[in-house]
C-alpha positions in Angstrom: -45.1 128.0 -7.0 -46.2 130.8 -5.3 -49.5 132.3 -6.9 -49.2 135.3 -4.3 -45.7 136.7 -5.0 -46.1 140.2 -3.8 -43.9 143.5 -3.3 -43.8 145.0 0.0 -47.0 147.5 -0.4 -49.3 144.8 -2.0 -51.7 142.5 -0.7 -51.7 138.9 -0.9 -54.5 138.0 -2.9 -58.2 136.7 -1.6 -57.5 132.7 -2.2 -54.3 133.2 0.1 -55.8 135.3 2.9 -59.0 132.2 3.0 -56.9 129.8 3.4 -54.7 131.7 6.0 -58.3 132.7 8.0 -58.9 129.0 7.7 -55.6 127.9 8.8 -56.3 130.0 12.1 -59.6 129.1 12.6 -59.2 125.3 12.3 -57.6 125.3 15.4 -60.7 125.7 17.1 -61.2 122.3 16.1 -58.9 121.7 19.3 -62.4 122.6 21.3 -63.9 118.9 19.9 -61.5 116.7 18.9 -58.3 115.9 21.2 -55.3 117.4 19.3 -57.3 119.0 16.7 -56.0 122.9 17.3 -52.7 121.2 16.3 -53.1 119.0 13.9 -56.0 120.8 12.1 -53.7 124.2 11.2 -50.6 121.7 10.8 -52.7 119.8 8.1 -53.8 123.0 5.9 -50.0 124.6 6.1 -48.3 121.1 4.9 -51.1 121.1 2.2 -51.1 124.9 1.2 -47.4 125.9 2.4 -45.9 125.8 -1.4 -48.9 127.0 -3.1 -49.2 130.4 -1.1 -46.4 131.9 0.9 -48.9 134.0 2.7 -50.1 130.4 4.1 -46.5 129.3 5.0 -46.1 132.4 7.1 -49.5 132.8 8.7 -49.8 128.2 9.0 -46.1 128.3 11.5 -47.3 131.4 13.6 -50.8 129.4 13.9 -49.3 126.3 14.4 -46.2 128.1 17.1 -49.4 129.5 19.1 -51.0 126.1 19.4 -48.1 124.2 20.4 -47.2 127.5 22.7 -50.7 126.9 24.4 -50.3 123.4 24.7 -47.6 123.4 27.1 -49.2 126.1 28.8 -52.3 124.3 29.0 -50.2 121.1 30.4 -48.4 123.5 33.1 -51.8 124.9 34.1 -53.3 121.0 34.3 -49.9 120.9 36.8 -50.9 123.2 38.5 -54.8 122.5 38.8 -52.8 120.4 42.2 -52.4 123.7 44.3 -55.9 125.0 43.0 -55.1 128.0 40.9 -54.4 125.6 37.7 -58.0 125.8 37.5 -58.5 129.5 37.4 -55.3 129.4 34.6 -57.1 127.0 32.7 -59.9 129.2 32.1 -57.8 132.2 31.5 -55.8 130.2 28.8 -58.9 128.8 27.2 -60.7 132.8 26.5 -57.1 134.2 26.0 -56.5 131.0 23.4 -59.8 132.2 21.9 -59.8 135.7 21.7 -56.2 135.4 20.0 -57.7 132.8 17.2 -60.4 135.3 16.2 -58.1 138.2 16.0 -55.8 136.3 13.8 -58.4 135.1 12.1 -59.8 138.3 11.1 -56.1 140.3 10.7 -55.0 137.6 8.4 -58.1 137.6 6.4 -57.7 141.2 6.2 -53.9 140.7 4.0 -52.0 141.7 7.6 -49.2 139.7 8.5 -50.3 138.7 11.8 -47.9 137.8 14.6 -49.4 135.9 17.9 -48.2 137.3 21.2 -46.6 135.1 23.9 -45.5 132.6 21.3 -42.5 130.4 21.2 -40.8 130.2 17.6 -41.0 126.7 16.8 -41.1 126.8 12.9 -39.3 130.0 12.0 
C-alpha cells in the first residue's frame, strides 16, 4: 500500500523522499564494487517500490540511468582501442557522478527527477 499517495500539488512524505535519495546515491557503490551501481539501486527499489510510489518512480529512473551508463562505458571501453575511449571514460565518470548528485538532491526535495540521455528500460 502506498503511503505517499499524493495529489498533483503535494510533496511526497519525508520517508519517501529519503528512500528515493538513497536509491540514487546507492549507485555510487559502483565505484567500490563491480556492478554495484546497478545492483544497489535495484535492491532498494525492489524493497521499497510497493511502499512508496515516489521511490518506485525514482528507483526506475536510477536503474535506467545506470543501465544506460553501463552501455556507454562499454562503448567507451571498446573505443579505448583507438585511444579516444580513455578520454570518454573520464568524461562519463564525471558526468555520472554529477548526475547522481543532482538526482539525489532533487529527489530529496520531492522533485520527480528525470535523467537526460537515458534509455527507459523500465517504465
